[in-house]
C-alpha positions in Angstrom: 0.0 0.0 0.0 1.3 3.4 -1.0 0.3 5.5 2.1 2.2 8.6 0.9 0.1 9.0 -2.2 -3.1 8.0 -0.3 -2.5 10.7 2.3 -1.8 13.3 -0.3 -5.1 12.4 -2.1 -7.0 12.6 1.2 -5.6 16.1 1.9 -6.5 17.1 -1.7 -10.1 15.9 -1.2 -10.3 18.1 1.9 -9.2 21.1 -0.2 -11.9 20.1 -2.7 -14.6 20.2 -0.1 -13.5 23.6 1.1 -13.5 24.9 -2.5 -16.9 23.4 -3.3 -15.4 21.2 -6.0 -16.7 17.7 -6.6 -14.0 16.5 -9.1 -10.6 17.9 -9.6 -8.4 17.4 -12.7 -4.6 17.6 -12.8 -2.9 17.4 -16.2 0.9 17.1 -16.8 1.4 20.5 -18.4 2.8 23.8 -17.1 1.2 27.1 -18.1 2.3 26.6 -21.7 1.1 23.0 -22.4 4.7 21.8 -22.5 5.3 18.1 -22.9 8.2 18.1 -20.4 8.0 20.4 -17.3 10.1 21.6 -14.5 9.8 20.1 -11.0 7.6 23.0 -9.9 4.9 22.0 -12.3 4.9 18.2 -11.5 1.7 18.3 -9.6 0.2 15.2 -11.2 3.3 13.3 -10.3 3.1 14.6 -6.7 -0.5 13.3 -6.2 -0.2 10.1 -8.2 3.4 8.8 -8.1 3.3 8.3 -11.8 6.5 9.8 -13.4 5.7 9.5 -17.1 5.6 12.6 -19.4 2.0 12.2 -20.3 -1.0 11.6 -18.1 -4.0 13.3 -16.5 -5.2 12.6 -12.9 -8.9 12.9 -12.1 -9.9 12.9 -8.4 -13.3 12.5 -6.9 -14.4 12.0 -3.3 -14.6 8.3 -3.8 -12.3 7.6 -6.8 -9.1 8.6 -8.5 -8.1 7.7 -12.1 -5.1 8.3 -14.3 -5.3 8.5 -18.1 -2.1 7.8 -20.0 -1.1 6.5 -23.5 0.4 3.2 -24.7 4.0 4.3 -24.1 3.4 4.2 -20.3 0.9 1.3 -19.7 3.4 -1.0 -18.1 5.2 1.8 -16.2 1.9 3.3 -14.9 0.6 0.0 -13.7 3.7 -0.5 -11.6 3.9 3.0 -10.2 0.2 3.2 -9.4 0.2 0.0 -7.4 -1.1 0.5 -3.9 -2.2 4.1 -4.5 -5.9 3.3 -5.0 -5.7 5.1 -8.4 -7.3 3.3 -11.3 -5.4 3.2 -14.6 -7.3 4.2 -17.7 -5.5 3.0 -20.9 -6.1 5.7 -23.5 -7.3 4.6 -27.0 -7.9 1.1 -25.8 -11.3 -0.5 -26.4 -13.9 0.4 -23.9 -11.9 3.1 -22.1 -13.8 6.4 -22.0 -12.1 9.8 -22.6 -12.1 12.1 -19.6 -15.0 14.4 -20.7 -17.2 11.3 -21.3 -16.1 9.8 -18.0 -17.0 13.0 -16.1 -20.3 13.4 -17.8 -21.2 9.9 -16.8 -20.0 10.1 -13.2 -20.9 13.7 -12.2 -24.4 14.8 -11.2 -26.3 17.8 -12.4 -25.2 21.0 -10.6 -21.8 19.6 -9.4 -18.5 21.4 -10.1 -15.3 20.4 -11.9 -12.2 22.2 -10.7 -8.8 22.6 -12.3 -6.0 25.2 -12.6 -6.9 26.9 -15.9 -3.3 27.8 -16.5 -2.4 24.1 -16.9 -5.3 23.1 -19.1 -5.3 23.9 -22.8 -8.0 26.1 -24.3 -9.0 23.3 -26.5 -9.4 20.8 -23.7 -11.1 23.4 -21.4 -13.7 24.3 -24.0 -14.3 20.6 -24.8 -15.0 20.0 -21.1 -17.1 23.1 -20.8 -19.3 22.1 -23.8 -19.8 18.5 -22.7 -20.5 19.2 -19.1 -22.9 22.1 -19.8 -25.4 19.5 -20.9 -25.8 18.5 -17.2 -25.3 22.1 -15.9 -22.0 21.1 -14.4 -19.9 24.2 -13.5 -16.2 24.7 -14.3 -14.1 26.3 -11.6 -10.9 27.0 -13.5 -9.2 29.3 -11.0 -8.4 26.5 -8.6 -4.8 25.6 -7.8 -5.8 23.3 -4.9 -2.3 21.8 -4.9 -1.0 24.9 -3.2 -2.8 24.0 0.0 -1.3 20.5 0.1 2.1 20.7 -1.6 3.8 22.8 1.1 7.4 21.9 0.1 6.9 22.7 -3.6 10.1 23.6 -5.4 10.6 27.2 -6.6 9.5 28.1 -10.1 12.6 27.8 -12.4 14.2 31.1 -13.5 17.5 31.0 -15.5 19.2 33.5 -17.8 17.9 34.1 -21.3 20.6 33.9 -24.0 20.7 35.3 -27.5 21.8 33.0 -30.3 24.7 34.0 -32.6 23.4 35.4 -35.9 25.5 33.0 -37.9 23.6 29.9 -36.8 20.0 31.2 -37.2 19.7 31.4 -40.9 17.0 34.0 -40.5 16.8 37.2 -38.4 14.2 37.9 -35.8 13.0 40.9 -37.9 12.5 38.6 -40.9 10.6 36.0 -38.8 8.3 38.7 -37.3 7.5 40.2 -40.7 6.4 36.7 -42.0 4.3 36.1 -38.9 2.6 39.5 -39.2 1.7 38.7 -42.9 0.1 35.5 -41.8 -1.9 37.3 -39.1 -3.3 39.7 -41.7 -4.2 36.8 -43.9 -6.1 35.2 -41.0 -8.0 38.4 -40.2 -6.3 38.9 -36.8 -4.6 42.0 -35.4 -2.6 40.2 -32.7 -1.0 36.9 -31.8 -1.0 35.5 -28.3 2.0 33.1 -28.3 2.3 30.8 -25.3 4.2 27.8 -26.7 7.7 28.1 -25.4 9.7 26.6 -28.2 7.8 28.6 -30.8 8.6 31.8 -28.9 12.3 30.9 -28.5 12.5 30.2 -32.2 10.7 33.4 -33.2 13.0 35.7 -31.2 16.2 33.7 -31.8 16.8 33.2 -28.0 17.0 30.2 -25.7 16.5 29.6 -22.0 17.0 26.8 -19.4 13.8 26.7 -17.4 12.8 23.1 -18.4 15.2 20.2 -17.9 16.9 19.3 -21.3 14.6 21.8 -23.1 16.4 25.2 -23.7 13.3 27.4 -23.2 12.4 30.2 -20.9 9.1 30.6 -19.1 7.5 33.4 -21.1 4.6 34.7 -23.2 4.6 36.8 -26.4 1.9 39.2 -27.6 2.6 40.3 -31.1 1.0 43.4 -32.7 1.7 44.9 -36.1 4.2 47.3 -34.7 6.0 45.5 -31.7 6.1 42.4 -29.6 5.5 42.3 -25.9 7.6 39.7 -24.2 6.6 38.5 -20.7 9.5 36.8 -18.8 10.7 36.6 -15.2 12.7 39.7 -14.5 15.8 37.9 -13.1 16.1 35.9 -16.4 16.4 39.1 -18.4 20.2 39.7 -18.8 21.8 43.0 -20.0 22.7 41.3 -23.3 19.1 40.4 -23.9 17.8 43.9 -22.8 20.1 45.4 -25.5 18.9 42.9 -28.1 15.3 43.5 -27.2 15.7 47.3 -27.8 17.3 46.6 -31.1 14.4 44.4 -32.2 11.4 46.4 -30.8 10.8 43.7 -28.1 9.0 45.3 -25.1 9.8 43.4 -21.9 7.2 42.9 -19.2 7.2 40.7 -16.1 6.0 37.1 -16.5 3.2 37.4 -14.0 1.7 40.5 -15.7 0.3 38.6 -18.7 -3.2 38.2 -17.3 -3.5 41.8 -16.2 -2.1 43.0 -19.5 -4.7 41.0 -21.5 -7.5 42.3 -19.2 -6.5 46.0 -19.8 -5.2 46.0 -23.4 -6.9 48.4 -25.8 -7.8 45.9 -28.6 -8.4 47.1 -32.2 -9.0 43.7 -33.7 -9.1 40.0 -33.0 -6.5 37.9 -31.2 -5.1 34.9 -33.0 -4.4 32.0 -30.6 -3.7 28.3 -30.9 -6.3 26.5 -28.8 -4.0 23.5 -28.4 -1.2 25.5 -27.0 -2.8 28.4 -25.2 -4.1 27.9 -21.7 -7.8 28.0 -20.8 -7.4 30.8 -18.2 -5.9 33.3 -20.7 -8.4 32.3 -23.4 -11.2 33.2 -21.0 -9.7 36.7 -20.6 -9.2 37.2 -24.3 -12.7 36.0 -25.2 -14.2 38.3 -22.6 -12.5 41.4 -24.1 -12.4 40.8 -27.8 -12.9 38.2 -30.5 -10.3 35.5 -31.3 -9.2 33.6 -34.4 -8.4 30.0 -33.7 -5.8 28.2 -35.7 -2.3 26.6 -35.5 0.4 29.0 -34.4 1.9 30.3 -37.6 5.3 29.9 -36.0 4.9 26.1 -35.6 5.0 25.3 -39.3 7.7 27.9 -40.0 9.9 26.5 -37.2 9.4 22.9 -38.4 10.8 23.6 -41.9 14.5 24.0 -41.2 16.4 26.5 -43.4 19.7 25.7 -45.1 21.9 27.1 -42.3 20.0 25.0 -39.7 20.2 21.9 -41.8 23.9 22.4 -42.4 24.6 22.8 -38.7 22.5 19.8 -37.8 24.2 17.5 -40.3 27.6 18.3 -38.7 26.2 17.9 -35.1 24.7 14.5 -35.9 27.9 13.2 -37.3 29.7 14.1 -34.0 26.9 12.9 -31.9 26.7 9.6 -33.8 30.5 9.2 -33.1 29.9 9.6 -29.4 27.3 6.8 -29.5 29.7 4.6 -31.5 32.4 5.1 -28.9 29.8 4.1 -26.2 28.9 0.9 -28.0 32.5 0.0 -28.6 33.3 0.5 -24.9 30.2 -1.5 -23.9 31.0 -4.5 -26.1 34.6 -4.5 -25.0 34.0 -4.3 -21.3 30.7 -6.3 -20.7 31.4 -9.2 -18.3 34.9 -7.8 -17.5 33.9 -4.8 -15.3 30.7 -4.1 -13.4 28.4 -2.1 -15.6 24.8 -1.1 -14.5 22.0 0.6 -16.4 23.0 3.8 -14.5 26.8 3.6 -15.1 26.2 2.8 -18.8 24.0 5.9 -19.1 26.6 8.1 -17.3 29.4 6.8 -19.5 27.5 7.8 -22.6 26.5 11.2 -21.1 30.1 11.9 -20.4 31.1 11.1 -24.0 28.6 13.7 -25.2 29.8 16.3 -22.7 33.2 15.9 -24.2 31.9 16.5 -27.7 32.5 19.9 -29.3 29.5 22.2 -29.0 27.7 20.2 -26.3 25.3 22.2 -24.1 23.0 19.7 -22.4 21.2 16.4 -22.8 18.1 16.6 -24.9 16.3 14.3 -22.4 17.5 12.0 -19.6 19.2 9.0 -21.1 17.0 5.8 -21.1 19.2 2.8 -20.3 17.0 -0.3 -20.0 18.2 -3.9 -19.7 16.2 -7.0 -20.7 12.6 -6.7 -19.5 13.0 -3.1 -18.3 13.1 -2.1 -22.0 9.5 -3.3 -22.3 8.6 0.1 -20.7 9.2 2.5 -23.5 10.2 5.4 -21.2 11.8 3.4 -18.4 14.0 5.3 -15.9 16.7 3.6 -13.9 17.3 5.1 -10.5 19.8 4.8 -7.7 17.2 2.8 -5.8 16.1 0.6 -8.6 18.3 -0.5 -11.5 19.9 -3.6 -13.0 23.4 -4.8 -13.4 24.3 -5.8 -16.9 25.7 -9.3 -17.8 27.0 -10.8 -21.1 23.6 -11.9 -22.1 20.4 -10.3 -23.3 20.0 -6.8 -24.7 20.4 -3.2 -23.5 18.2 -0.5 -25.0 19.7 3.0 -24.9 17.6 6.0 -26.0 19.6 9.2 -25.7 20.3 12.6 -27.2 22.1 15.9 -26.8 21.6 19.7 -27.1 24.5 21.2 -29.1 25.3 24.7 -30.4 23.9 23.8 -33.8 21.3 21.1 -33.2 19.3 18.7 -31.1 19.8 15.0 -31.4 17.9 11.8 -30.6 19.0 8.2 -31.2 18.1 4.8 -30.0 20.0 1.5 -30.3 19.3 -1.9 -28.8 22.6 -3.7 -28.2 23.2 -7.4 -27.8 25.4 -8.0 -24.8 25.7 -11.8 -25.4 23.4 -14.7 -26.2 19.8 -13.7 -27.0 16.8 -15.9 -27.7 15.6 -16.7 -31.3 12.4 -14.8 -30.7 14.2 -11.7 -29.7 16.4 -11.9 -32.8 13.3 -12.2 -34.9 11.8 -9.1 -33.3 15.0 -7.2 -33.7 15.3 -8.1 -37.4 11.7 -7.1 -38.1 12.3 -3.7 -36.5 15.4 -3.3 -38.6 13.6 -4.1 -41.8 10.8 -1.7 -41.0 13.1 1.2 -40.0 15.2 0.8 -43.2 12.1 0.4 -45.4 10.7 3.8 -44.2 14.2 5.3 -44.6 14.3 4.6 -48.3 10.7 5.7 -49.0 9.9 7.8 -52.0 6.6 9.6 -51.8 4.5 12.3 -53.4 4.2 15.8 -51.8 1.0 16.0 -49.9 1.5 12.8 -47.9 1.2 13.0 -44.1 2.7 10.6 -41.5 -0.4 8.5 -41.8 0.6 7.6 -45.4 4.1 6.6 -44.4 3.7 4.8 -41.1 2.8 1.4 -42.6 6.3 1.2 -44.1 7.9 0.9 -40.7 5.1 -1.1 -39.1 4.3 -3.6 -41.9 7.0 -6.2 -41.1 5.6 -6.4 -37.5 1.9 -6.3 -38.5 2.6 -9.2 -40.8 3.5 -11.2 -37.7 0.6 -9.9 -35.6 2.8 -7.5 -33.6 2.4 -3.8 -32.9 3.9 -1.0 -30.8 1.5 1.3 -29.0 2.9 4.6 -30.1 3.7 6.6 -33.2 6.7 5.8 -35.4 8.1 9.3 -35.6 8.1 12.9 -34.3 9.6 16.2 -35.3 12.9 17.4 -33.8 13.7 20.9 -32.8 16.8 23.0 -33.7 18.5 23.6 -30.3 15.0 23.2 -28.9 12.6 20.5 -27.8 13.4 16.9 -28.8 9.8 16.4 -29.7 8.4 19.0 -32.1 5.3 19.3 -34.3 3.3 19.7 -36.4 4.8 16.7 -38.3 4.6 13.2 -37.0 4.5 9.6 -38.4 1.6 7.5 -37.0 -1.2 5.4 -38.3 -3.9 6.6 -35.9 -4.9 10.2 -35.2 -7.3 10.9 -32.3 -9.5 13.9 -31.8 -7.5 17.1 -31.8 -4.3 15.5 -33.0 -2.5 17.4 -35.7 -2.0 15.7 -39.1 0.5 17.8 -41.1 1.7 17.4 -44.6 5.4 16.3 -44.7 7.4 19.3 -46.1 10.9 19.5 -47.5 13.2 20.6 -44.7 11.3 18.9 -41.9 13.1 16.6 -39.5 11.4 13.4 -38.3 12.4 10.4 -36.2 12.0 6.9 -37.5 11.7 4.5 -34.5 9.7 1.3 -34.7 9.9 -1.2 -31.9 8.7 -4.3 -30.1 7.8 -4.3 -26.4 7.0 -7.6 -24.6 6.2 -7.3 -21.0 8.4 -9.2 -18.6 10.6 -10.2 -21.5 12.3 -7.6 -23.7 12.0 -4.3 -25.5 13.6 -3.3 -28.8 13.7 0.1 -30.5 15.9 1.3 -33.4 15.7 5.1 -34.0 17.3 7.2 -36.7 16.6 10.8 -37.5 15.7 11.8 -41.1 15.5 15.0 -43.0 12.9 15.4 -45.8 14.4 16.3 -49.2 13.0 17.0 -52.7 13.4 14.1 -55.1 12.4 14.0 -58.7 9.6 16.0 -60.2 7.6 14.9 -63.2 4.1 14.9 -64.6 2.9 12.9 -61.6 4.1 15.6 -59.2 6.9 16.4 -56.8 8.3 13.4 -55.1 10.1 13.5 -51.8 12.6 11.3 -50.0 14.5 11.1 -46.7 18.2 11.6 -46.1 19.6 10.2 -42.9 21.2 12.3 -40.2 22.0 9.4 -37.7 25.0 7.2 -38.4 25.3 4.5 -35.7 25.6 0.8 -36.6 22.7 -1.6 -36.1 23.9 -4.6 -34.1 24.5 -7.4 -36.6 24.8 -9.9 -33.7 21.0 -9.5 -33.2 20.1 -9.8 -36.9 18.7 -13.1 -38.3 18.9 -13.0 -42.1 16.3 -15.8 -42.3 13.7 -13.1 -41.9 15.2 -10.8 -44.5 14.8 -10.5 -48.2 17.8 -9.6 -50.4 16.5 -6.0 -50.6 16.6 -5.8 -46.8 20.2 -7.0 -46.7 21.1 -4.5 -49.4 19.5 -1.7 -47.4 21.4 -2.6 -44.2 24.7 -2.8 -46.0 24.1 0.5 -47.7 23.4 2.1 -44.4 26.4 0.6 -42.7 28.7 1.8 -45.5 27.4 5.4 -44.8 28.0 4.9 -41.0 31.6 4.2 -41.5 32.2 6.9 -44.1 30.4 9.7 -42.0 32.0 8.9 -38.6 35.4 7.3 -38.9 37.3 10.6 -38.8 36.1 11.2 -35.2 37.3 7.8 -33.9 40.5 6.3 -32.6 42.3 3.7 -34.6 41.0 0.9 -32.3 37.4 2.3 -32.6 37.7 2.5 -36.4 38.9 -1.1 -36.6 35.9 -2.2 -34.5 33.5 -0.1 -36.6 34.8 -1.5 -39.8 33.8 -5.0 -38.6 30.5 -3.8 -37.1 29.6 -2.3 -40.5 31.0 -5.0 -42.8 28.5 -6.3 -45.3 26.3 -9.2 -44.4 25.0 -11.9 -46.8 21.6 -13.5 -47.1 
């Protein structure tokens, strides 16, 4: 029994009674609907014990439930044990969505509470519309956690930095001009920008207020003449103040945003992205003036990397790939000879990255998962709970770095010794699917829905699936997960389905996850390029950015066709060519063997 979580929930229920709230909802997000958040905003984790990056907790007086996606089913089941919290597996048959659940459970005249700063406008409006049918009230000014979480960490506040002009490819003035044109086309006079990575990209700045994500807690309000930038005062450096004056950026305090929107003299409608603006600010805007709903114009602009950004990223990925190769070489050489744990392996790789030119930070905490731990897609080894590696089974390592010039993400599953035939089969099918998607040629206009089957088909042919998408966008010295592009076969309500554009970056990461047995994932990062153009239209292709060998010891050619073997050999030839200059002589000799051609 988890008495700590049960006690916290009991105290929360007391706060709910005092506030006149019958059900209380706690999402994962901060005030900007960020995927990853600082410790200050981990309210859902505090009240549930669930540490995954996606989940929503709903608490009533006689129940508590947590909704999360397929990446976290195994992890959530383990972490919720003994808490009294029921797990709701999103998108599974018979599992209701939160609005439907609340509509069914709540009685007419009751009240749902949440902190409107942490709920997106889209989700808040959806709840509002659904629950209005039963005259259920929405109390969105309720941060009830404050009355229970008395030892809450301080809100993060770190210096804002200005990026060097030579690595941006486009000035802030140029970006602002493009956004203003899009606002006019949309019939809006203003843009309320809450999404942190979009705002960092627009102003060519970075922060450090979210672990591994170089963003600063801030808001932007763009007019046709200037942009108001709301940030915490201690984060505003002299260098940024000077830069702000040069670019007509008017600085305001972070906590003034609500009062500013209340009092501003509007002369037109406000454009806001309902997915990425919070419900509390939306309610202010909608009470003062009209709004235009749509995707942030910055999102699509940011996703299509310019030539400078692509050039910088190509160089960064070669160096980062070399760091991962050095890690695999070290691991293969030392397994069974010295003690290596999931934690020490991750630290060794992290140190290799830190010693790489241009390194700034990790792009997310390194996932190092041995044997059955890898069945949890986002497993986290801790000092209290981790495995010691042995010369058998497989180690899955998902890792990445933030560099001056790019953000990286790569996964390899590494054979440490003998592995079972079924594991080899699964590894080979994943390899086939990953390479099949890599070499795709497709017409402009396709979305990730059209492409997903190429990675998933070898697994589906065997009745196997992975409960997540195949790919996501990657930021440029920004968030490791970026939209609007993605690769997945299923899109749920409100999920963005974007056309794949030249210059976009996407991950390619099929996998197999078998509970209590093993997990396999192979991830490369791809950039979309123009291919041939003819009477049938503009064709596109992928170029690879990641150059790390795929473990041939885990490949069973019995499951491969000649074309699959050719693809693996072509890729491995590129791996050696692109990375050998960064390696020692011993490492190059090992890599030559690791990338030598195989035969059917």
